[in-house]
N, C-alpha and C positions, 0 to 999 in steps of 0.2 A: 335584279332590282328594276332595270329599265325595260326588261323584256326585249333585249336585242342580243344578237350573237356576239361571241367573244371576238370574232373578226371585226365587227363594227366597233367594239370597245378599243381594240388594238389600233385600228385606223384612226379613231377619234383622238386617242392619246398621241398619235404621231402626226396629227394635223393633215390627214389625207384629204385631197380635194374631192374624193369620191363620197365623202360624208357631209351632210348638211351642217351648217353653222349651228343650228338649234340643237341637233343631236350631239355635236362635239361639246357644246357648253354643258349639256346635261351630264354627259359622261365625266367631264373634267370636274364638275361640281361634286359629284359623288366620290370621285377619286380623292379630291381634297378633303372631303368630310371624313372619309375613312382612312386617310393617310396612305392611300394605295401607291405602291411603287412597283414597276415592272420587274419581274425576275430576270436579271441579266443572264444567268446561266441558262434558263429556259429559252430566252431569246436567241442566245448564241447557238444552241442546238438546232433550233428551227431554221435560222438564217445562215448557218455555217459561218458564223463570225465569232471571234473570241471576245469582242468588246473590250479589248485591252490594248493600250498604247504603251510601248516600251520606251523608257528614257534611259539611254546608256551614256555613261561617262567613260573617258579613257581609263580613269582609275578613281577609286574612292579612298585610296590610301595616302598617296603623296601627290602634291601639286594641285589638288582640288581643295581650295580653301572653303571654310564653312559658309561665308557670305556668297561666294561664287556658286556653291552648291544650292543654297537656299533660293537665291535669285532665279536660278534656272528652273528648279522644281516648282517654285511659285508661279513663274510665267507660264509653263506648260500646263500646270494644274488648273489655272484660271480658265484656260480655253477648253480643256477636255472634261472638266468636272461636270457630272450629271449626264454625260454622253458616253464616256468610256472610263474603265478602270485604268490606273496608271501603275506600271511596275518600274522601279528604279534599280539599275544594276551597274556594276563596274565591268567593263569589257575584260580587264585583266583578271577578274574573278571567275571568268567562264572557263571551265576545263576544255570545252570545245563548243562548237556552234550548233550542235544537232538539235537543241531545243528551240532554236530561233527559226520559226517557220510560220506559215499562214494560219496554222491551227492555234498557235500561241499568241500571235500579235496581228492586229489589223493594220498597224503602222508603227514606225520606229522613228524616234528623234535621237540623234547622236550628238552629244556635246563633245566634239572631237578636239583633243589637245595634242595629239601625237600622230605621226605617220604610221605608228604601229597599229592604228585603228583601221588602216586601209583594208586589211584582209577581212575584218568583220563587216565593214561597209559593203565590200564586194559580195560577201556571202548573202547579206540581206537583199541586195539587188538581184542576185541569182535566184533567190527564193520567191521573187515577185512581190515582196512586201514594200508598200509605199514608204519612202524614207526621206527625211530632211536632215541635213548635217548643219550644225551650228559651229561657229567659231573658226573654221578652217576650210579653205578651198581644197577640194579633192581632185587631183590630177587624173586624167584618163578614166573618169567614171561619169556615167550619166546620172547625176544626182543633184538635187536642189541644195543650195548652200546659202546660209545667212551668217554674216560675220561683221564685226566692227572693224573700222579702219585703224588698226593698232599702230601701223607705221606712221600715219599722219598724227595720231595722238602723241606718240613719243616725240615726234618732231615738234609739236606745239609746245610741250612742257619744256623741252630742251631749249627751244628758241626763247621761251619766256625767261629761263634762267640766264641765258646769254644777254638778253635785253636788260636784265637787272644788274649787269656788269660782271657776271661770272664767266671767266675765260679759261679757267682750269677746272674741268669737270670729270668726275668718275661715274662709272655705271656699275650697279649690282645687277647682274643678269639673272634670268629665271632658269627653270629646268631645261637643260641643254637640248633635249629631244623635242621640246614643244615648239611648234611653229610660231606661237606668240613671242617666244623668247627672241627668235631671229628677227622678227618684224620690229619689235621694240628697240632692239639694239641698232638695227639699220636706220630707224627713224632718228635715234640719238646721234648716230654718226653723220647722217645727212645734214642735220641741223648744224653740227659743228663745221662740216665742210662748207656749207653755204655762208657761214659767218667768217670763213677764212681761218678756222682753227684746226690744226692737225690733230687727228685722233691718235693717242698713244695707248697701245694695248696694255701697258702696265697699269693703266687706270681702269681696266675692266676686271671685275671680280665675280666669280661664279656664285650663284645662289640656287635655291631649290624651291622658291615661291613660298617658303614658310618663315616663321619668326626667327628660328634658330639660325638659319642660313643667312638671313639679313644681319643678325647680330654678329656672326663670325666674319662676314664679309666686311662689315664696317670696322671691326677690330683690325683687320688686315689693312684697310685704307688708312686708319689712324696711326699705323706703325710705319707708314712711308716717311721718307726723309722730307719730301716736298708734298705737302698736303694739298688736295684740291679745295677750292672754296665752296663747291657744291657737288652733291651726289644725286644722280637719278636712280631710284630704285624701281625695278621693273614691275613691282606690284606693291600695294600698300602694306601687306602683311610683313614683307621684308623690310619696308621702311620703318615700321614700328620697332622691329628688332634692332635696326640700325640706330634709331633714336636712343634706345636703351644703352647701346655701346658708347654713344657720344656722352651721355650723361654720366655713365660710370667713369669716364675718363676725366670728369670734372670740367668738361667743356659745355658751352652754352649754345643752344639752338635758337635762332639761326645766326647769332652774333659771331660765333667761331667757325661754324660750318653750316651750310644750308642743305636741305634735303627735299626732294619731291618724289611722289609716288605715282601709281597707276592703278585704276579701278574705282576709286572713290567709294571705298567701303563705308558703311553707315557711320561708324564711330570716329572716323578720321577727322571730322569737323570738331570733335570734342577733345582732341589731344592738345597738349601744351608743348610747343605751339601747334595750332591747327594745321593740318597737312595740305599743302598745295599738291594737286593730283590731277589725273585725267578721269573724267566720268565716262564709263563704258556702258552702253545700254544692254547689259546682259538680260535683264528682265524683259525688255522690249524685244530683243532678239528671240528670246524663248517663246514669248507670246506669238510673235510673227511666224516662227517656225512651226508651232503647233497649229496655228490657223491654216497655214499653207498645207500642212499634212492632212488635216481634216478635209480640206477642199479636194485634195487629190483622192482621198478615200471616197468621199461622197460622189465625185464625178467619175470614179473608176479610171482616173488618169494614170498613164504610165509615168515612171520616174523620168524627169527631165533636167537638163543642166541649167537651171535658173540660178543666178547669183545676185543676191541682194546684199549690198554693203551699207552699213549704218554708221553715221558720224559719231565721233567722240567729242567731248567738250572739256576745255581747260577750266579747272576750278582753282582760282587763285585764293590762297589763304595766307598764313603767316610764317610758313616754314622756310621760305626763300627770302633772304635779306637783299635789300636794294643797295648795292655797293656804290651806286652813282649818286645817292643822296647824301 
């Protein structure tokens, strides 16, 4: 249509400095008029690129809540959309790693929740695929990591409950093999220690980051001879299950027992009572991770041990009673 070569068209659509501004504008105007889109498969054959970014979770079965999953997918997708296809998979669903190579993926983002992911991450690095890990620092690997400060977040919300007059506190822990579980428990214990409160392990109840485990853990708490006045749930989903157990017992929230969560899932502001929690920047972490990955791909940079830690925020609502008033 313009009497130019296909190379000129390609360069114009990719904003090559070798093509004049006038020619670029003409090419792009016709592309818009006829709704032209480059054939990604053809481009990948010519350039030996897959034009696919892999987003891998530790698991898609247990411990990965719907809101956590969607926040991660949305964050990565917003950055790579229009530039790369995105494949989402669970590491524990892979029979082996032979399909994870440079022919299949130009880059990989790992939302890592467990040390069990380390073998997968090591494989990706050996294959020479640019990779960014979210959520968990990886020991002894040359890999970029972006994570939230979960320890500080758990400390903040526990300190808030103590400042509201709660001196006997219980914790519902998350999935035992997840690093976040350890950090949130440690933040809880540190806050108690700094307030001069001894931590009693009998007030620690195991959970699995899902509704049912929060419900069962709270039933265990409510069966104790000496009840805590407040409970820190290591995520919001377990907190919702715990709230159900409290109400089934005929008790009132927060008058009879207070509860706080972690993650600030969207619906928690609309619960009765609205849940005090920690807002964790999962969406922002995912966007930052995807941006860093594309930068590495574009600059052909090797994997490096960058660590970016993002702040959490205390969100005070109605589920923690002020015992001092």
